[in-house]
C-alpha positions in Angstrom: 200.1 109.0 -43.6 200.4 111.9 -46.4 200.0 115.3 -44.9 199.9 118.9 -45.7 201.2 122.1 -44.2 200.5 125.4 -46.1 201.2 128.8 -44.3 201.0 132.4 -45.9 201.7 135.7 -44.6 198.5 137.8 -46.0 198.1 141.6 -45.6 194.6 141.4 -43.5 193.6 141.0 -40.0 193.8 137.8 -38.5 190.1 138.0 -37.8 189.4 138.4 -41.3 191.6 135.6 -42.3 190.1 133.4 -39.9 186.4 133.9 -40.6 187.5 132.4 -44.7 189.4 129.5 -43.1 186.8 128.6 -40.9 184.0 128.5 -43.0 183.6 125.4 -44.9 181.2 127.7 -47.7 184.7 130.2 -48.5 186.8 126.7 -49.8 186.2 127.2 -53.5 187.8 130.4 -53.6 190.9 129.2 -51.9 191.6 125.8 -51.8 192.7 123.8 -55.0 190.4 122.3 -57.3 187.4 122.8 -55.1 184.1 123.7 -56.6 181.4 123.7 -54.5 180.8 122.5 -50.5 177.8 120.7 -49.6 176.2 118.8 -46.7 178.5 120.8 -44.1 177.5 120.2 -40.5 179.6 121.2 -37.4 182.1 119.2 -37.9 181.8 117.4 -41.4 181.4 118.5 -44.9 181.9 117.5 -48.2 184.0 119.1 -50.8 183.3 118.3 -54.8 186.7 118.7 -56.3 187.4 119.4 -60.1 190.4 117.0 -61.9 192.3 117.9 -64.3 190.2 116.2 -67.1 186.8 117.8 -65.6 185.8 115.0 -63.9 183.5 115.3 -60.7 185.0 113.8 -57.0 183.2 114.3 -53.6 185.6 113.9 -50.7 184.4 114.3 -47.5 186.4 116.0 -44.9 186.2 116.1 -40.7 187.7 119.4 -38.6 190.1 117.6 -36.2 191.3 120.9 -34.4 189.9 124.5 -34.2 191.3 127.5 -32.2 190.7 130.5 -33.3 192.5 132.7 -34.9 195.2 130.4 -35.3 194.9 126.9 -36.4 192.5 125.0 -38.6 192.9 121.4 -39.1 191.1 118.8 -41.0 191.4 115.5 -42.1 190.0 113.6 -45.8 188.3 110.6 -45.1 189.5 108.9 -47.4 192.1 105.4 -47.5 193.6 102.9 -49.5 192.1 102.2 -52.8 190.2 105.3 -52.4 192.7 107.6 -51.3 194.8 106.3 -54.6 192.2 106.8 -56.8 191.4 110.2 -56.1 195.2 111.3 -56.3 195.1 109.7 -59.7 191.8 111.2 -60.9 193.0 114.7 -59.7 196.4 114.4 -61.4 198.6 113.5 -57.8 
């Protein structure tokens, strides 16, 4: 299964960075192609992504791990054909 991992050093306090990373509402500010986030629950949410061709794609996410202020891990709930379709739509 494909995985993505990213890290970056920011000139900010860990607690402030955590506030942004832990809030799904803030994803459009920093996660590539995210236009908005909907249906936010305690451990799930839906991202609306915009493809290079301008098409909106809905992607359900599920929180897998959260250890403030160091770890935030979530998983896209897509498999097989749906994942391939998303990759094609987003230009991957």
